[in-house]
N, CA, C and O atoms as a MOPAC input file, in Angstrom:
PM7 MOZYME 1SCF
protein

 N     -7.36600 1   -17.93400 1    -5.26800 1
 C     -8.41000 1   -16.59300 1    -4.67200 1
 C     -7.83400 1   -15.57600 1    -5.31600 1
 O     -6.63800 1   -15.53400 1    -5.60400 1
 N     -8.81900 1   -14.55500 1    -5.61600 1
 C     -7.40400 1   -13.03800 1    -5.89700 1
 C     -7.80200 1   -12.19900 1    -4.77000 1
 O     -8.76200 1   -12.16200 1    -4.00000 1
 N     -6.80000 1   -11.58700 1    -4.93400 1
 C     -5.98800 1   -10.68700 1    -3.84800 1
 C     -6.07800 1    -9.19400 1    -4.32700 1
 O     -5.52500 1    -8.30800 1    -3.67500 1
 N     -6.93800 1    -8.86900 1    -5.72800 1
 C     -6.32100 1    -7.86400 1    -6.31700 1
 C     -7.68300 1    -6.82500 1    -6.00300 1
 O     -8.80400 1    -6.89400 1    -6.50800 1
 N     -7.04900 1    -5.64600 1    -4.77700 1
 C     -8.17600 1    -4.48400 1    -4.58100 1
 C     -7.22900 1    -3.51600 1    -3.71500 1
 O     -6.90200 1    -3.72900 1    -2.54700 1
 N     -6.87600 1    -2.49300 1    -4.44100 1
 C     -6.74100 1    -1.54700 1    -3.72500 1
 C     -6.44000 1     0.00400 1    -4.24900 1
 O     -6.33500 1     0.24700 1    -5.45100 1
 N     -6.33400 1     0.86000 1    -3.39000 1
 C     -6.43700 1     2.40100 1    -3.70600 1
 C     -5.06400 1     3.38300 1    -2.97300 1
 O     -4.13700 1     3.17200 1    -2.19100 1
 N     -5.54900 1     4.41300 1    -3.68400 1
 C     -3.99800 1     5.32800 1    -2.96200 1
 C     -4.96400 1     6.66300 1    -2.73400 1
 O     -5.92500 1     6.72600 1    -3.50100 1
 N     -4.82900 1     7.64700 1    -1.84500 1
 C     -5.26300 1     8.90600 1    -1.99200 1
 C     -4.08800 1     9.76300 1    -2.43800 1
 O     -3.00100 1     9.19500 1    -2.33000 1
 N     -4.07000 1    10.70700 1    -2.80100 1
 C     -3.00100 1    11.52300 1    -3.21400 1
 C     -3.25900 1    13.00100 1    -2.67300 1
 O     -4.34500 1    13.57000 1    -2.78400 1
 N     -2.11100 1    13.56100 1    -2.06400 1
 C     -2.96600 1    14.76500 1    -1.46100 1
 C     -2.51500 1    15.81800 1    -2.52200 1
 O     -3.05500 1    16.88500 1    -2.81100 1
 N     -1.32200 1    15.21200 1    -3.05800 1
 C     -0.64800 1    16.23900 1    -4.31900 1
 C     -1.73200 1    16.74700 1    -5.09200 1
 O     -1.89200 1    17.92500 1    -5.40900 1
 N     -2.67200 1    15.51100 1    -5.45400 1
 C     -3.52500 1    15.75600 1    -6.86700 1
 C     -5.08100 1    16.00100 1    -5.87900 1
 O     -6.18100 1    15.46300 1    -6.01300 1
 N     -4.56400 1    17.10700 1    -4.81700 1
 C     -6.00100 1    17.10300 1    -4.57900 1
 C     -6.45100 1    16.51400 1    -3.85800 1
 O     -7.44100 1    17.10900 1    -3.43200 1
 N     -6.29800 1    15.45500 1    -3.33000 1
 C     -6.53800 1    14.32200 1    -2.47400 1
 C     -7.63500 1    13.40500 1    -3.16300 1
 O     -8.71500 1    13.00700 1    -2.72500 1
 N     -6.77700 1    13.12100 1    -4.83300 1
 C     -7.70700 1    12.48300 1    -6.08500 1
 C     -7.31500 1    10.56100 1    -5.14200 1
 O     -6.49100 1    10.05300 1    -4.38100 1
 N     -8.31100 1    10.27100 1    -5.74900 1
 C     -8.69500 1     9.02000 1    -5.11800 1
 C     -8.59100 1     7.88800 1    -6.40700 1
 O     -9.24900 1     8.05300 1    -7.43400 1
 N     -7.81200 1     6.89200 1    -6.24100 1
 C     -7.10600 1     6.00000 1    -7.05800 1
 C     -7.33200 1     4.68100 1    -7.04400 1
 O     -6.61900 1     4.10300 1    -6.22300 1
 N     -8.16400 1     3.88600 1    -7.73500 1
 C     -8.29300 1     2.30000 1    -7.27400 1
 C     -7.99700 1     1.49400 1    -8.44200 1
 O     -7.99500 1     1.85000 1    -9.62000 1
 N     -7.75600 1     0.39100 1    -7.96000 1
 C     -7.74000 1    -0.98900 1    -8.52100 1
 C     -8.02500 1    -2.21800 1    -8.39200 1
 O     -6.96700 1    -2.80400 1    -8.16200 1
 N     -8.95600 1    -2.99800 1    -8.41600 1
 C    -10.04800 1    -4.16400 1    -8.27400 1
 C     -9.91200 1    -4.71700 1    -9.71200 1
 O     -9.93200 1    -4.12000 1   -10.78800 1
 N     -9.78500 1    -5.86500 1    -9.45600 1
 C     -9.57600 1    -6.72200 1   -10.01900 1
 C    -11.09100 1    -8.35600 1    -9.79100 1
 O    -11.66100 1    -8.45500 1    -8.70500 1
 N    -11.33700 1    -9.07500 1   -10.62800 1
 C    -12.39300 1    -9.73100 1   -10.37200 1
 C    -12.15300 1   -11.39200 1   -11.21400 1
 O    -12.75300 1   -12.45700 1   -11.07000 1
 N    -11.00700 1   -10.99000 1   -12.10100 1
 C    -10.32800 1   -12.68400 1   -12.45800 1
 C     -8.86800 1   -12.50200 1   -12.75900 1
 O     -8.23700 1   -11.45900 1   -12.93100 1
 N     -8.55700 1   -13.49100 1   -12.77900 1
 C     -7.02100 1   -13.30200 1   -12.81600 1
 C     -6.32700 1   -12.65800 1   -13.38900 1
 O     -5.29600 1   -12.36100 1   -12.78500 1
 N     -6.47100 1   -12.18200 1   -14.61400 1
 C     -5.68400 1   -11.31700 1   -15.69000 1
 C     -6.20500 1    -9.77000 1   -15.40700 1
 O     -5.61300 1    -8.91300 1   -16.06200 1
 N     -7.61300 1    -9.15100 1   -14.18700 1
 C     -7.49900 1    -8.50500 1   -13.78600 1
 C     -6.31300 1    -7.83700 1   -12.28100 1
 O     -5.96600 1    -6.74300 1   -11.83500 1
 N     -6.05700 1    -9.36000 1   -11.96600 1
 C     -5.29300 1    -9.04500 1   -11.00600 1
 C     -3.73700 1    -8.80600 1   -11.26800 1
 O     -2.86100 1    -8.34500 1   -10.53600 1
 N     -3.71000 1    -9.25500 1   -12.49800 1
 C     -2.13800 1    -8.83000 1   -12.55300 1
 C     -2.16300 1    -7.45400 1   -13.20400 1
 O     -1.10900 1    -6.82200 1   -13.12400 1
 N     -3.36700 1    -6.77900 1   -13.94600 1
 C     -3.11800 1    -5.83400 1   -14.70900 1
 C     -3.64200 1    -4.71600 1   -13.31200 1
 O     -3.51300 1    -3.49600 1   -13.40200 1
 N     -4.11200 1    -5.26900 1   -12.32200 1
 C     -4.26400 1    -4.37400 1   -11.07700 1
 C     -2.97700 1    -3.92100 1   -10.42400 1
 O     -2.71500 1    -2.73900 1   -10.20000 1
 N     -2.02200 1    -5.16500 1   -10.07100 1
 C     -0.64600 1    -4.79100 1    -9.04300 1
 C      0.19100 1    -4.19600 1   -10.62300 1
 O      1.20800 1    -3.59600 1   -10.27600 1
 N      0.09000 1    -4.19700 1   -11.74500 1
 C      0.82100 1    -3.85600 1   -12.53700 1
 C      0.51600 1    -2.16100 1   -12.96300 1
 O      1.37400 1    -1.38200 1   -13.37700 1
 N     -1.13100 1    -1.81100 1   -12.70700 1
 C     -1.08200 1    -0.32700 1   -12.68700 1
 C     -0.88000 1     0.40100 1   -11.48300 1
 O     -0.79700 1     1.62800 1   -11.52400 1
 N     -0.76800 1    -0.38500 1   -10.14900 1
 C     -0.65700 1     0.31100 1    -9.06000 1
 C      1.29500 1     0.11100 1    -9.18200 1
 O      1.97500 1     1.12800 1    -9.31600 1
 N      1.72400 1    -0.78700 1    -9.13800 1
 C      3.40100 1    -0.50800 1    -9.57300 1
 C      3.96400 1     0.40400 1   -10.74300 1
 O      5.13500 1     0.78100 1   -10.75500 1
 N      2.87600 1     0.78900 1   -11.89800 1
 C      3.35300 1     1.63600 1   -12.59900 1
 C      3.44600 1     3.12900 1   -11.71000 1
 O      4.38400 1     3.90900 1   -11.54600 1
 N      1.91300 1     3.14000 1   -11.18400 1
 C      1.89700 1     4.34300 1   -11.11300 1
 C      2.23500 1     5.18700 1   -10.02600 1
 O      2.22200 1     6.41500 1    -9.94200 1
 N      2.77500 1     3.63800 1    -8.58800 1
 C      3.66600 1     4.30700 1    -8.14500 1
 C      5.00400 1     4.64300 1    -8.58100 1
 O      5.34300 1     5.74600 1    -8.15100 1
 N      5.95600 1     4.01400 1    -9.35300 1
 C      6.97500 1     4.17100 1   -10.10300 1
 C      7.19900 1     5.75900 1   -10.86300 1
 O      8.20700 1     6.46600 1   -10.87700 1
 N      5.82900 1     5.99300 1   -11.47400 1
 C      5.74400 1     7.05400 1   -11.66100 1
 C      5.80800 1     8.25700 1   -11.03800 1
 O      6.64400 1     9.11100 1   -11.33500 1
 N      4.87000 1     8.40200 1   -10.07700 1
 C      4.98200 1     9.10400 1    -8.72300 1
 C      6.74200 1     9.56900 1    -8.40700 1
 O      7.27700 1    10.67700 1    -8.42200 1
 N      7.24200 1     8.34300 1    -8.16100 1
 C      8.57200 1     8.35300 1    -7.35100 1
 C      9.92300 1     8.52700 1    -8.30800 1
 O     11.13000 1     8.70600 1    -8.14500 1
 N      9.28200 1     8.41700 1    -9.05500 1
 C     10.06700 1     9.15100 1   -10.24600 1
 C     10.00800 1    10.82200 1   -10.31300 1
 O     10.81800 1    11.74700 1   -10.24000 1
 N      8.78900 1    10.68300 1   -10.46600 1
 C      7.92600 1    12.47400 1   -10.20800 1
 C      9.18000 1    13.10500 1    -8.69800 1
 O     10.18000 1    13.82200 1    -8.68600 1
 N      8.70100 1    12.64400 1    -8.04600 1
 C      9.36800 1    13.01200 1    -6.51000 1
 C      9.66500 1    11.97300 1    -5.78000 1
 O      8.93100 1    11.23500 1    -5.12200 1
 N     11.02500 1    11.96600 1    -5.97400 1
 C     12.03700 1    11.18800 1    -4.90800 1
 C     11.96800 1    11.32900 1    -3.91300 1
 O     12.60700 1    10.43500 1    -3.36000 1
 N     11.35300 1    12.25400 1    -2.93500 1
 C     10.80700 1    12.09300 1    -1.67100 1
 C      9.62300 1    11.44200 1    -1.33600 1
 O      9.15100 1    11.56300 1    -0.20600 1
 N      9.19900 1    10.89800 1    -2.02600 1
 C      7.38000 1    10.01300 1    -2.20000 1
 C      7.97400 1     9.07700 1    -1.01600 1
 O      9.10200 1     8.67900 1    -0.72500 1
 N      6.55500 1     8.90400 1    -0.42500 1
 C      6.53100 1     7.93800 1     0.89300 1
 C      5.21000 1     7.21800 1     0.64500 1
 O      4.32300 1     7.97100 1     0.24200 1
 N      4.89200 1     6.01800 1     0.78100 1
 C      3.51100 1     5.50800 1     0.63100 1
 C      3.42100 1     4.69100 1     1.78900 1
 O      4.07600 1     3.74400 1     2.22400 1
 N      2.07300 1     5.54800 1     2.29600 1
 C      1.97000 1     5.07600 1     3.76100 1
 C      0.66400 1     3.67000 1     3.69500 1
 O      0.23200 1     3.38600 1     2.57700 1
 N      0.27800 1     3.10400 1     4.58300 1
 C      0.04900 1     1.44100 1     5.21400 1
 C     -0.06900 1     1.31100 1     6.31100 1
 O      1.03900 1     1.41100 1     6.83800 1
 N     -0.89500 1     1.11700 1     7.07100 1
 C     -0.92200 1     0.39700 1     8.30700 1
 C     -1.23000 1    -1.21700 1     8.33100 1
 O     -2.08700 1    -1.88000 1     7.74700 1
 N     -0.31300 1    -1.53500 1     9.13000 1
 C      0.16800 1    -2.98800 1     9.11300 1
 C      1.31900 1    -3.70700 1     7.84300 1
 O      2.07500 1    -3.08000 1     7.10000 1
 N      1.09800 1    -5.33900 1     7.94000 1
 C      2.22500 1    -6.03700 1     7.28400 1
 C      1.04000 1    -6.40700 1     5.78100 1
 O      1.55800 1    -6.65700 1     4.69300 1
 N     -0.16200 1    -6.39600 1     5.89600 1
 C     -1.13300 1    -7.07900 1     4.69400 1
 C     -0.91500 1    -6.23200 1     3.15500 1
 O     -1.22500 1    -6.94400 1     2.20000 1
 N     -0.50700 1    -5.04400 1     2.84000 1
 C     -0.72000 1    -4.69600 1     1.76100 1
 C      0.68300 1    -4.77500 1     1.53400 1
 O      0.86300 1    -4.85400 1     0.31900 1
 N      1.73000 1    -4.79000 1     2.14600 1
 C      3.15800 1    -5.47000 1     1.48800 1
 C      3.11400 1    -6.59600 1     1.29900 1
 O      3.29100 1    -6.89000 1     0.11700 1
 N      2.91500 1    -7.57300 1     2.09700 1
 C      2.51500 1    -9.24500 1     1.87900 1
 C      1.86600 1    -9.28100 1     0.24100 1
 O      2.34700 1    -9.70400 1    -0.81000 1
 N      0.83700 1    -8.77000 1     0.49800 1
 C      0.27300 1    -8.89300 1    -0.72300 1
 C      0.62800 1    -8.70100 1    -2.18800 1
 O      0.30000 1    -9.22200 1    -3.25300 1
 N      1.37800 1    -7.80400 1    -1.81600 1
 C      2.31900 1    -7.25500 1    -3.12700 1
 C      3.06200 1    -7.94200 1    -3.66100 1
 O      3.34400 1    -8.23900 1    -4.82200 1
 N      3.54600 1    -8.32000 1    -2.15800 1
 C      4.62800 1    -9.42000 1    -2.79100 1
 C      4.35700 1   -10.64800 1    -3.43200 1
 O      4.91100 1   -10.98600 1    -4.47700 1
 N      3.49700 1   -11.33900 1    -2.81600 1
 C      2.54600 1   -12.64000 1    -3.33600 1
 C      1.99600 1   -12.16700 1    -4.44000 1
 O      1.79300 1   -13.10800 1    -5.20700 1
 N      1.64200 1   -11.10600 1    -4.90800 1
 C      0.96600 1   -10.91300 1    -6.34600 1
 C      1.95700 1   -10.81100 1    -6.84700 1
 O      1.89500 1   -11.71400 1    -7.68000 1
 N      3.24800 1   -10.17400 1    -7.01300 1
 C      4.38000 1    -9.91600 1    -8.22600 1
 C      5.13700 1   -11.40400 1    -8.30200 1
 O      5.77500 1   -11.84200 1    -9.26000 1
 N      4.85100 1   -12.14100 1    -6.85000 1
 C      5.50900 1   -13.72700 1    -7.21300 1
 C      4.06600 1   -14.58200 1    -7.87500 1
 O      4.24500 1   -15.42900 1    -8.75100 1
 N      2.99600 1   -14.34600 1    -7.49100 1
 C      2.18300 1   -15.04300 1    -8.16500 1
 C      2.32900 1   -15.44800 1   -10.12100 1
 O      2.25400 1   -16.43700 1   -10.85000 1
 N      2.61900 1   -13.66900 1   -10.26900 1
 C      1.97800 1   -13.66500 1   -11.91600 1
 C      3.03000 1   -12.95500 1   -12.11200 1
 O      2.83100 1   -11.78400 1   -12.43700 1
 N      4.68100 1   -13.50900 1   -11.95700 1
 C      5.84400 1   -13.26200 1   -12.19700 1
 C      6.27300 1   -11.60600 1   -13.22700 1
 O      6.97000 1   -11.28200 1   -14.18900 1
 N      5.12300 1   -10.83800 1   -12.03000 1
 C      5.50300 1    -9.52000 1   -13.08500 1
 C      5.86000 1    -8.26900 1   -11.98800 1
 O      5.39700 1    -8.35200 1   -10.85000 1
 N      6.78800 1    -6.98900 1   -12.41300 1
 C      6.74400 1    -5.93200 1   -11.45800 1
 C      7.56500 1    -6.65700 1    -9.78400 1
 O      7.32000 1    -6.12400 1    -8.70100 1
 N      8.43800 1    -7.80400 1    -9.89900 1
 C      8.99000 1    -7.98900 1    -9.44400 1
 C     10.51100 1    -7.19600 1    -8.81300 1
 O     10.97200 1    -7.18400 1    -7.67100 1
 N     10.92500 1    -6.68500 1    -9.87200 1
 C     11.98600 1    -5.82800 1    -9.62400 1
 C     11.43300 1    -4.69800 1    -9.31400 1
 O     11.15400 1    -4.69300 1    -8.11500 1
 N     11.05800 1    -3.44400 1   -10.00500 1
 C      9.96900 1    -2.90500 1    -9.41100 1
 C     10.07900 1    -2.39900 1    -7.76300 1
 O     10.82400 1    -1.52700 1    -7.31500 1
 N      9.28900 1    -3.06900 1    -7.17400 1
 C      8.88600 1    -3.35400 1    -6.40200 1
 C      9.91500 1    -3.79900 1    -5.24200 1
 O      9.77700 1    -3.29900 1    -4.12600 1
 N     10.76900 1    -4.57100 1    -5.44500 1
 C     12.26100 1    -4.77500 1    -5.01800 1
 C     13.03500 1    -3.34100 1    -4.49000 1
 O     13.71000 1    -3.02000 1    -3.51200 1
 N     12.46100 1    -2.58500 1    -5.89600 1
 C     13.09700 1    -1.41900 1    -5.86800 1
 C     12.78400 1    -0.57400 1    -5.00500 1
 O     13.52900 1     0.11700 1    -4.30900 1
 N     11.24800 1    -0.63300 1    -5.05000 1
 C     10.56900 1     0.58400 1    -4.05400 1
 C     10.35100 1     0.42000 1    -2.48500 1
 O      9.98600 1     1.19000 1    -1.59600 1
 N     10.86100 1    -1.36000 1    -2.54800 1
 C     10.80000 1    -1.84800 1    -0.96100 1
 C     12.11400 1    -1.39100 1    -0.46800 1
 O     12.11600 1    -0.85000 1     0.63800 1
 N     13.20200 1    -1.51500 1    -1.08300 1
 C     14.77800 1    -1.14600 1    -0.85500 1
 C     15.09600 1    -0.07900 1    -0.39800 1
 O     16.03000 1     0.20800 1     0.35100 1
 N     14.11100 1     0.69900 1    -0.96300 1
 C     14.37000 1     2.69500 1    -0.93000 1
 C     13.36100 1     2.70100 1     0.24300 1
 O     13.18700 1     3.89300 1     0.49600 1
 N     12.69900 1     2.04000 1     0.98200 1
 C     12.18700 1     2.59300 1     2.15100 1
 C     10.63500 1     3.59600 1     1.42100 1
 O     10.21900 1     4.57000 1     2.04600 1
 N     10.22400 1     3.32300 1     0.60000 1
 C      9.37500 1     3.76300 1     0.04500 1
 C      8.13900 1     3.34300 1     1.22800 1
 O      7.69500 1     4.44300 1     1.55600 1
 N      7.53800 1     2.49800 1     1.85300 1
 C      6.99300 1     1.82400 1     1.86600 1
 C      6.78800 1     2.63500 1     3.85900 1
 O      7.81600 1     2.54600 1     4.53000 1
 N      5.86300 1     3.13500 1     4.38200 1
 C      5.95800 1     3.50900 1     5.81700 1
 C      4.85200 1     3.38200 1     6.61600 1
 O      4.11400 1     4.33600 1     6.86100 1
 N      4.64200 1     1.99900 1     7.14500 1
 C      4.24500 1     1.33500 1     8.15000 1
 C      3.62000 1     2.21100 1     9.18600 1
 O      4.22200 1     2.26500 1    10.25800 1
 N      2.48000 1     2.93300 1     9.05700 1
 C      1.64300 1     3.60200 1    10.22100 1
 C      1.62300 1     3.00300 1    11.83900 1
 O      1.81000 1     3.65100 1    12.86900 1
 N      1.26600 1     1.22800 1    11.65900 1
 C      0.99800 1     0.70700 1    12.30300 1
 C      2.07000 1     1.08400 1    13.26900 1
 O      1.85300 1     1.97000 1    14.09500 1
 N      3.25500 1     0.44000 1    13.21100 1
 C      4.27300 1     1.30500 1    13.57600 1
 C      4.66500 1     2.05400 1    14.48500 1
 O      4.98700 1     2.14100 1    15.67000 1
 N      4.49600 1     2.70500 1    13.27900 1
 C      4.33200 1     4.59400 1    14.06500 1
 C      3.48800 1     4.69200 1    15.24900 1
 O      3.93500 1     5.06400 1    16.33400 1
 N      2.01400 1     4.29400 1    15.01300 1
 C      0.85900 1     4.69100 1    16.40900 1
 C      1.39200 1     3.40300 1    17.60700 1
 O      1.39300 1     3.49700 1    18.83400 1
 N      1.83500 1     2.19000 1    16.72300 1
 C      2.46100 1     1.32900 1    18.07900 1
 C      3.49800 1     2.20900 1    19.34700 1
 O      3.52500 1     2.07600 1    20.57000 1
 N      4.19900 1     3.02500 1    18.51600 1
 C      5.24000 1     3.20600 1    19.26800 1
 C      5.04000 1     4.52000 1    19.56600 1
 O      5.89200 1     5.05100 1    20.27900 1
 N      4.00900 1     5.24800 1    19.14600 1
 C      3.89400 1     6.77400 1    19.98600 1
 C      2.93900 1     6.82600 1    20.59900 1
 O      2.90500 1     7.89700 1    21.20500 1
 N      1.84600 1     6.04500 1    20.84100 1
 C      0.26800 1     6.14700 1    21.82600 1
 C      0.16700 1     4.79400 1    22.50200 1
 O      0.46800 1     3.63300 1    22.22300 1
 N     -0.36600 1     5.42100 1    23.47100 1
 C     -0.47400 1     4.01900 1    24.59400 1
 C     -2.64800 1     3.78500 1    24.49100 1
 O     -3.50400 1     4.46700 1    25.05600 1
 N     -2.75100 1     3.08700 1    23.94900 1
 C     -4.46500 1     2.91400 1    23.90100 1
 C     -4.96200 1     2.22000 1    24.95200 1
 O     -4.49000 1     1.12200 1    25.24500 1
 N     -6.00100 1     2.79500 1    25.66100 1
 C     -6.45000 1     2.21000 1    26.40600 1
 C     -7.97900 1     1.05100 1    25.40700 1
 O     -9.19000 1     1.26800 1    25.43800 1
 N     -7.44300 1     0.23600 1    24.87200 1
 C     -8.24100 1    -0.67200 1    23.81800 1
 C     -7.44300 1    -1.71700 1    23.68100 1
 O     -6.22300 1    -1.73600 1    23.84100 1
 N     -8.68700 1    -3.26200 1    23.15100 1
 C     -8.01600 1    -4.52100 1    23.21200 1
 C     -6.68800 1    -4.42300 1    22.35900 1
 O     -5.71100 1    -5.07400 1    22.72900 1
 N     -6.61900 1    -3.60400 1    21.19200 1
 C     -5.31900 1    -3.93600 1    20.41800 1
 C     -5.58400 1    -2.73000 1    19.24400 1
 O     -6.67600 1    -2.23500 1    18.96400 1
 N     -4.30300 1    -2.41400 1    18.65800 1
 C     -4.34300 1    -1.18000 1    17.67600 1
 C     -4.27700 1    -1.19200 1    16.61100 1
 O     -3.48100 1    -0.73000 1    15.79300 1
 N     -5.35400 1    -1.87400 1    16.55300 1
 C     -6.63900 1    -2.16300 1    14.72000 1
 C     -6.78000 1    -0.99600 1    14.55500 1
 O     -6.65200 1    -0.09800 1    15.38700 1
 N     -6.96700 1    -0.95000 1    13.81000 1
 C     -7.19800 1     0.69800 1    12.46800 1
 C     -8.20400 1     0.97800 1    13.39400 1
 O     -8.23800 1     1.95500 1    14.14200 1
 N     -9.25100 1    -0.17600 1    13.28800 1
 C    -10.95900 1     0.02800 1    13.88500 1
 C    -10.92100 1     0.79100 1    15.62400 1
 O    -11.65100 1     1.66800 1    16.08500 1
 N     -9.93800 1     0.15100 1    16.17800 1
 C     -9.85400 1     0.66800 1    17.45200 1
 C     -9.26000 1     2.60800 1    17.45400 1
 O     -9.75700 1     3.63700 1    17.91200 1
 N     -8.05600 1     2.31000 1    16.72500 1
 C     -7.46000 1     3.81300 1    16.43800 1
 C     -8.33500 1     4.67700 1    16.11500 1
 O     -8.47700 1     5.77800 1    16.64900 1
 N     -9.05300 1     4.16900 1    15.10900 1
 C    -10.27400 1     5.04000 1    14.72300 1
 C    -11.21100 1     5.79300 1    15.46900 1
 O    -11.71300 1     6.81300 1    14.99600 1
 N    -11.47400 1     5.39100 1    16.54600 1
 C    -11.94000 1     5.83400 1    17.66600 1
 C    -11.60600 1     7.04300 1    18.43500 1
 O    -12.44500 1     7.71200 1    19.03900 1
 N    -10.08300 1     7.34800 1    18.37600 1
 C     -9.55600 1     8.34800 1    18.99600 1
 C     -9.91700 1     9.33100 1    18.14600 1
 O    -10.23500 1    10.09100 1    19.06000 1
 N    -10.12800 1     9.93200 1    17.23300 1
 C     -9.98500 1    10.65000 1    16.03900 1
 C    -11.38700 1    10.77900 1    16.01000 1
 O    -11.59500 1    11.99200 1    16.05800 1
 N    -12.72100 1    10.03000 1    15.94400 1
 C    -13.77300 1    10.03100 1    15.72200 1
 C    -14.09800 1     9.90900 1    14.30300 1
 O    -15.27300 1     9.90000 1    13.93800 1

């Protein structure tokens, strides 16, 4: 089964939206490489870079894809070790008390409408 679908919204580029999609195994590898290369280039240009995500899925998928394709493992490891990825789920969970059954993004987005 394919995992590759991802996107990034960058405020520094006046909210430019970049997406990586895959419908085949080869496209999945290209999507992984495209995202990691994009992130590495931005990190080089902006050493204080952070990549925000919500929950564990994104990092698990990146690790799984890197291992499955034997691609960009060292670069992903460097980004993980440097703390580039910030899990907003952990931030929200530690900062808010919700009157909701969970802290899923769907529940949290009800707060800001």
